ROVEXLUM-898708 format. One record per residue: residue number from 1; chain; x negated, y, z negated of N, C-alpha, C, O in turn. Coordinates in Angstrom, 3 decimals. Layout:
<recs>
rec num NUM&cadena A&nX X&nY Y&nZ Z&caX X&caY Y&caZ Z&cX X&cY Y&cZ Z&oX X&oY Y&oZ Z
...
</recs>
This chain:
<recs>
rec num 1&cadena A&nX 2.581&nY -38.688&nZ 19.446&caX 3.483&caY -37.967&caZ 18.495&cX 3.857&cY -36.683&cZ 19.028&oX 3.047&oY -36.077&oZ 19.728
rec num 2&cadena A&nX 5.075&nY -36.161&nZ 18.760&caX 5.504&caY -35.077&caZ 19.202&cX 4.953&cY -33.865&cZ 18.567&oX 4.495&oY -33.935&oZ 17.427
rec num 3&cadena A&nX 4.967&nY -32.754&nZ 19.231&caX 4.632&caY -31.516&caZ 18.737&cX 5.779&cY -30.808&cZ 17.920&oX 6.692&oY -30.211&oZ 18.490
rec num 4&cadena A&nX 5.683&nY -30.905&nZ 16.633&caX 6.814&caY -30.298&caZ 15.827&cX 6.560&cY -28.828&cZ 15.500&oX 7.385&oY -28.227&oZ 14.811
rec num 5&cadena A&nX 5.569&nY -28.275&nZ 15.911&caX 5.285&caY -26.775&caZ 15.604&cX 6.237&cY -25.918&cZ 16.384&oX 6.754&oY -24.914&oZ 15.893
rec num 6&cadena A&nX 6.456&nY -26.323&nZ 17.587&caX 7.422&caY -25.341&caZ 18.392&cX 8.727&cY -25.983&cZ 18.367&oX 8.914&oY -27.196&oZ 18.463
rec num 7&cadena A&nX 9.717&nY -24.983&nZ 18.216&caX 11.148&caY -25.468&caZ 18.332&cX 11.430&cY -25.761&cZ 19.917&oX 10.687&oY -25.433&oZ 20.842
rec num 8&cadena A&nX 12.602&nY -26.412&nZ 20.009&caX 13.030&caY -26.970&caZ 21.236&cX 13.196&cY -25.844&cZ 22.364&oX 12.811&oY -26.061&oZ 23.513
rec num 9&cadena A&nX 13.750&nY -24.706&nZ 22.007&caX 13.952&caY -23.537&caZ 22.839&cX 12.769&cY -22.603&cZ 22.980&oX 12.786&oY -21.782&oZ 23.898
rec num 10&cadena A&nX 11.684&nY -22.665&nZ 22.098&caX 10.546&caY -21.823&caZ 22.193&cX 9.568&cY -22.249&cZ 23.258&oX 9.329&oY -23.439&oZ 23.462
rec num 11&cadena A&nX 8.982&nY -21.232&nZ 23.960&caX 7.995&caY -21.603&caZ 24.856&cX 6.639&cY -21.096&cZ 24.576&oX 6.569&oY -20.004&oZ 24.012
rec num 12&cadena A&nX 5.549&nY -21.717&nZ 24.882&caX 4.259&caY -21.185&caZ 24.549&cX 3.875&cY -20.270&cZ 25.593&oX 3.707&oY -20.728&oZ 26.723
rec num 13&cadena A&nX 3.698&nY -18.924&nZ 25.353&caX 3.346&caY -18.023&caZ 26.454&cX 1.839&cY -17.668&cZ 26.224&oX 1.389&oY -17.417&oZ 25.106
rec num 14&cadena A&nX 1.133&nY -17.666&nZ 27.318&caX -0.220&caY -17.268&caZ 27.406&cX -0.170&cY -15.898&cZ 27.959&oX 0.360&oY -15.717&oZ 29.055
rec num 15&cadena A&nX -0.675&nY -14.926&nZ 27.291&caX -0.599&caY -13.402&caZ 27.639&cX -2.118&cY -13.032&cZ 28.043&oX -3.060&oY -13.455&oZ 27.371
rec num 16&cadena A&nX -2.257&nY -12.403&nZ 28.921&caX -3.574&caY -11.753&caZ 29.452&cX -3.856&cY -10.571&cZ 28.582&oX -3.124&oY -10.198&oZ 27.666
rec num 17&cadena A&nX -5.112&nY -9.947&nZ 28.991&caX -5.538&caY -8.899&caZ 27.996&cX -4.821&cY -7.551&cZ 28.305&oX -5.008&oY -6.556&oZ 27.605
rec num 18&cadena A&nX -3.991&nY -7.564&nZ 29.387&caX -3.142&caY -6.297&caZ 29.649&cX -1.708&cY -6.357&cZ 29.132&oX -0.865&oY -5.494&oZ 29.376
rec num 19&cadena A&nX -1.514&nY -7.406&nZ 28.427&caX -0.143&caY -7.841&caZ 27.958&cX -0.040&cY -7.715&cZ 26.543&oX -1.121&oY -7.766&oZ 25.956
rec num 20&cadena A&nX 0.951&nY -7.568&nZ 25.862&caX 1.378&caY -7.640&caZ 24.477&cX 1.137&cY -6.331&cZ 23.827&oX 0.740&oY -5.357&oZ 24.466
rec num 21&cadena A&nX 1.392&nY -6.310&nZ 22.474&caX 1.387&caY -4.963&caZ 21.499&cX 0.102&cY -4.257&cZ 21.578&oX 0.107&oY -3.050&oZ 21.338
rec num 22&cadena A&nX -1.047&nY -4.869&nZ 21.896&caX -2.265&caY -4.209&caZ 21.525&cX -2.858&cY -3.852&cZ 22.994&oX -4.077&oY -3.711&oZ 23.100
rec num 23&cadena A&nX -2.007&nY -3.700&nZ 24.147&caX -2.680&caY -3.389&caZ 25.364&cX -3.095&cY -1.891&cZ 25.329&oX -2.671&oY -1.064&oZ 24.522
rec num 24&cadena A&nX -3.967&nY -1.675&nZ 26.304&caX -4.526&caY -0.333&caZ 26.332&cX -3.549&cY 0.830&cZ 26.795&oX -3.500&oY 1.888&oZ 26.168
rec num 25&cadena A&nX -2.782&nY 0.589&nZ 27.909&caX -1.864&caY 1.449&caZ 28.425&cX -0.435&cY 1.160&cZ 27.910&oX 0.274&oY 0.352&oZ 28.509
rec num 26&cadena A&nX -0.019&nY 1.786&nZ 26.845&caX 1.163&caY 1.510&caZ 26.192&cX 2.294&cY 2.289&cZ 26.811&oX 1.989&oY 3.210&oZ 27.569
rec num 27&cadena A&nX 3.501&nY 2.042&nZ 26.589&caX 4.655&caY 2.634&caZ 27.112&cX 4.564&cY 4.257&cZ 26.998&oX 4.011&oY 4.862&oZ 26.080
rec num 28&cadena A&nX 5.260&nY 4.871&nZ 28.186&caX 5.176&caY 6.380&caZ 27.924&cX 6.121&cY 6.867&cZ 26.968&oX 5.981&oY 8.022&oZ 26.567
rec num 29&cadena A&nX 7.109&nY 6.128&nZ 26.521&caX 8.055&caY 6.507&caZ 25.521&cX 8.202&cY 5.289&cZ 24.463&oX 7.776&oY 4.158&oZ 24.697
rec num 30&cadena A&nX 8.821&nY 5.645&nZ 23.338&caX 8.773&caY 4.726&caZ 22.232&cX 10.201&cY 3.872&cZ 22.585&oX 11.188&oY 4.433&oZ 23.061
rec num 31&cadena A&nX 10.153&nY 2.682&nZ 22.328&caX 11.274&caY 1.693&caZ 22.367&cX 12.448&cY 2.445&cZ 21.831&oX 13.363&oY 2.790&oZ 22.579
rec num 32&cadena A&nX 12.444&nY 2.683&nZ 20.668&caX 13.494&caY 3.369&caZ 19.823&cX 13.095&cY 4.905&cZ 19.417&oX 12.272&oY 5.217&oZ 18.557
rec num 33&cadena A&nX 13.760&nY 5.671&nZ 20.118&caX 13.377&caY 7.145&caZ 19.788&cX 13.764&cY 7.680&cZ 18.562&oX 13.285&oY 8.765&oZ 18.233
rec num 34&cadena A&nX 14.545&nY 7.109&nZ 17.833&caX 15.266&caY 7.503&caZ 16.545&cX 14.012&cY 7.024&cZ 15.496&oX 13.911&oY 7.649&oZ 14.441
rec num 35&cadena A&nX 13.228&nY 6.117&nZ 15.728&caX 12.065&caY 5.766&caZ 14.733&cX 11.187&cY 6.893&cZ 14.473&oX 10.976&oY 7.187&oZ 13.296
rec num 36&cadena A&nX 10.640&nY 7.574&nZ 15.413&caX 9.587&caY 8.523&caZ 15.303&cX 9.961&cY 9.708&cZ 14.276&oX 9.153&oY 10.047&oZ 13.412
rec num 37&cadena A&nX 11.156&nY 10.291&nZ 14.401&caX 11.443&caY 11.278&caZ 13.207&cX 11.671&cY 10.577&cZ 11.922&oX 11.432&oY 11.283&oZ 10.943
rec num 38&cadena A&nX 12.076&nY 9.354&nZ 11.665&caX 12.234&caY 8.703&caZ 10.444&cX 10.714&cY 8.491&cZ 10.007&oX 10.406&oY 8.650&oZ 8.826
rec num 39&cadena A&nX 9.945&nY 8.201&nZ 10.781&caX 8.455&caY 7.895&caZ 10.134&cX 7.860&cY 9.273&cZ 9.658&oX 7.164&oY 9.359&oZ 8.646
rec num 40&cadena A&nX 8.183&nY 10.344&nZ 10.459&caX 7.779&caY 11.673&caZ 9.859&cX 8.349&cY 12.049&cZ 8.692&oX 7.749&oY 12.956&oZ 8.115
rec num 41&cadena A&nX 9.386&nY 11.605&nZ 8.130&caX 10.095&caY 11.809&caZ 6.980&cX 9.756&cY 11.125&cZ 5.760&oX 10.490&oY 11.143&oZ 4.771
rec num 42&cadena A&nX 8.641&nY 10.513&nZ 5.818&caX 8.251&caY 9.619&caZ 4.556&cX 8.023&cY 10.374&cZ 3.457&oX 7.489&oY 11.475&oZ 3.587
rec num 43&cadena A&nX 8.365&nY 9.931&nZ 2.317&caX 8.420&caY 10.659&caZ 0.970&cX 6.976&cY 10.668&cZ 0.505&oX 6.192&oY 9.757&oZ 0.767
rec num 44&cadena A&nX 6.654&nY 11.798&nZ -0.231&caX 5.365&caY 11.964&caZ -0.779&cX 5.498&cY 11.171&cZ -2.174&oX 6.366&oY 10.342&oZ -2.445
rec num 45&cadena A&nX 4.392&nY 11.632&nZ -3.041&caX 4.243&caY 11.176&caZ -4.440&cX 5.306&cY 11.811&cZ -5.344&oX 5.504&oY 13.023&oZ -5.254
rec num 46&cadena A&nX 5.931&nY 11.137&nZ -6.124&caX 6.843&caY 11.748&caZ -6.994&cX 6.431&cY 12.062&cZ -8.309&oX 5.298&oY 11.665&oZ -8.579
rec num 47&cadena A&nX 7.066&nY 12.695&nZ -9.245&caX 6.679&caY 12.751&caZ -10.617&cX 6.805&cY 11.586&cZ -11.476&oX 7.692&oY 10.750&oZ -11.309
rec num 48&cadena A&nX 5.970&nY 11.521&nZ -12.351&caX 6.047&caY 10.265&caZ -13.128&cX 7.399&cY 10.297&cZ -14.136&oX 7.880&oY 11.345&oZ -14.566
rec num 49&cadena A&nX 7.861&nY 9.102&nZ -14.397&caX 9.010&caY 9.119&caZ -15.144&cX 8.636&cY 9.375&cZ -16.509&oX 7.459&oY 9.291&oZ -16.858
rec num 50&cadena A&nX 9.756&nY 9.748&nZ -17.471&caX 9.528&caY 10.017&caZ -18.839&cX 8.920&cY 8.852&cZ -19.483&oX 8.018&oY 9.036&oZ -20.300
rec num 51&cadena A&nX 9.290&nY 7.761&nZ -19.219&caX 8.643&caY 6.453&caZ -19.754&cX 7.165&cY 6.208&cZ -19.463&oX 6.421&oY 5.635&oZ -20.259
rec num 52&cadena A&nX 6.800&nY 6.658&nZ -18.321&caX 5.286&caY 6.474&caZ -17.854&cX 4.578&cY 7.594&cZ -18.644&oX 3.511&oY 7.349&oZ -19.207
rec num 53&cadena A&nX 5.150&nY 8.831&nZ -18.701&caX 4.452&caY 9.827&caZ -19.377&cX 4.216&cY 9.678&cZ -20.890&oX 3.248&oY 10.163&oZ -21.477
rec num 54&cadena A&nX 5.180&nY 8.974&nZ -21.452&caX 5.109&caY 8.613&caZ -22.874&cX 4.092&cY 7.507&cZ -23.052&oX 3.443&oY 7.428&oZ -24.095
rec num 55&cadena A&nX 3.957&nY 6.745&nZ -22.166&caX 3.151&caY 5.489&caZ -22.380&cX 1.707&cY 6.073&cZ -22.169&oX 0.790&oY 5.688&oZ -22.894
rec num 56&cadena A&nX 1.517&nY 6.931&nZ -21.253&caX 0.140&caY 7.592&caZ -20.898&cX -0.214&cY 8.234&cZ -22.360&oX -1.196&oY 7.868&oZ -23.005
rec num 57&cadena A&nX 0.643&nY 9.169&nZ -22.777&caX 0.218&caY 9.797&caZ -24.016&cX -0.049&cY 8.908&cZ -25.111&oX -0.921&oY 9.239&oZ -25.914
rec num 58&cadena A&nX 0.647&nY 7.698&nZ -25.281&caX 0.402&caY 6.801&caZ -26.302&cX -0.856&cY 6.146&cZ -26.088&oX -1.477&oY 5.695&oZ -27.051
rec num 59&cadena A&nX -1.316&nY 6.045&nZ -24.851&caX -2.625&caY 5.476&caZ -24.616&cX -3.839&cY 6.440&cZ -24.953&oX -4.881&oY 6.049&oZ -25.480
rec num 60&cadena A&nX -3.584&nY 7.689&nZ -24.600&caX -4.495&caY 8.647&caZ -24.921&cX -4.752&cY 8.937&cZ -26.274&oX -5.910&oY 9.156&oZ -26.628
rec num 61&cadena A&nX -3.725&nY 8.969&nZ -27.155&caX -3.722&caY 8.987&caZ -28.474&cX -4.548&cY 7.865&cZ -29.104&oX -5.383&oY 8.067&oZ -29.985
rec num 62&cadena A&nX -4.254&nY 6.666&nZ -28.590&caX -5.030&caY 5.424&caZ -29.012&cX -6.625&cY 5.571&cZ -28.671&oX -7.479&oY 5.104&oZ -29.424
rec num 63&cadena A&nX -6.934&nY 6.255&nZ -27.484&caX -8.332&caY 6.358&caZ -27.162&cX -8.878&cY 7.498&cZ -28.073&oX -10.003&oY 7.389&oZ -28.560
rec num 64&cadena A&nX -8.196&nY 8.454&nZ -28.281&caX -8.810&caY 9.427&caZ -29.339&cX -8.957&cY 8.987&cZ -30.788&oX -9.829&oY 9.480&oZ -31.503
rec num 65&cadena A&nX -8.086&nY 8.040&nZ -31.234&caX -8.299&caY 7.475&caZ -32.576&cX -9.386&cY 6.503&cZ -32.660&oX -9.958&oY 6.290&oZ -33.729
rec num 66&cadena A&nX -9.708&nY 5.873&nZ -31.514&caX -10.678&caY 4.782&caZ -31.274&cX -12.131&cY 5.447&cZ -31.324&oX -13.088&oY 4.782&oZ -31.720
rec num 67&cadena A&nX -12.278&nY 6.805&nZ -30.903&caX -13.541&caY 7.437&caZ -30.956&cX -14.040&cY 7.629&cZ -32.467&oX -13.289&oY 7.520&oZ -33.437
rec num 68&cadena A&nX -15.214&nY 7.886&nZ -32.529&caX -15.776&caY 8.278&caZ -33.884&cX -15.551&cY 9.621&cZ -34.050&oX -15.694&oY 10.415&oZ -33.120
rec num 69&cadena A&nX -15.135&nY 10.016&nZ -35.397&caX -14.699&caY 11.382&caZ -35.739&cX -15.556&cY 12.688&cZ -35.223&oX -15.073&oY 13.558&oZ -34.499
rec num 70&cadena A&nX -16.798&nY 12.684&nZ -35.675&caX -17.671&caY 13.769&caZ -35.488&cX -18.444&cY 13.613&cZ -33.949&oX -18.941&oY 14.579&oZ -33.370
rec num 71&cadena A&nX -18.446&nY 12.655&nZ -33.576&caX -19.258&caY 12.264&caZ -32.292&cX -20.748&cY 12.091&cZ -32.684&oX -21.545&oY 11.759&oZ -31.807
rec num 72&cadena A&nX -21.171&nY 12.301&nZ -33.971&caX -22.478&caY 11.896&caZ -34.407&cX -22.605&cY 10.540&cZ -34.767&oX -23.707&oY 10.003&oZ -34.883
rec num 73&cadena A&nX -21.320&nY 9.844&nZ -34.988&caX -21.717&caY 8.336&caZ -35.475&cX -22.079&cY 7.583&cZ -34.421&oX -22.421&oY 6.418&oZ -34.625
rec num 74&cadena A&nX -22.068&nY 8.031&nZ -33.320&caX -22.486&caY 7.056&caZ -32.197&cX -24.040&cY 7.253&cZ -31.825&oX -24.575&oY 6.589&oZ -30.936
rec num 75&cadena A&nX -24.757&nY 8.282&nZ -32.628&caX -26.161&caY 8.164&caZ -32.365&cX -26.929&cY 7.099&cZ -33.277&oX -26.541&oY 6.754&oZ -34.394
rec num 76&cadena A&nX -28.037&nY 6.647&nZ -32.656&caX -28.931&caY 5.733&caZ -33.354&cX -29.896&cY 6.431&cZ -34.310&oX -30.557&oY 7.423&oZ -34.006
rec num 77&cadena A&nX -29.911&nY 5.867&nZ -35.400&caX -31.063&caY 6.601&caZ -36.315&cX -32.380&cY 6.242&cZ -35.712&oX -32.655&oY 5.092&oZ -35.368
rec num 78&cadena A&nX -33.193&nY 7.267&nZ -35.593&caX -34.535&caY 7.159&caZ -34.886&cX -35.670&cY 7.700&cZ -35.526&oX -36.775&oY 7.632&oZ -34.985
</recs>
């Protein structure tokens, strides 16, 4: 039966331990020098949207309403 996993133009290449992307001695320069500055410009965390803040306040209000009023209702009679 024919091997269908490899296409007709693909070759199976055996790489030694010193070849491939994980090799110890990497290139002295990047393949694309424009990538390094772009990676350094990654954005940080942004502000929450108005909808997210509204939903958070709604959840907080629901949590407060769920709690017992005086805080003493949670004590067991002893």
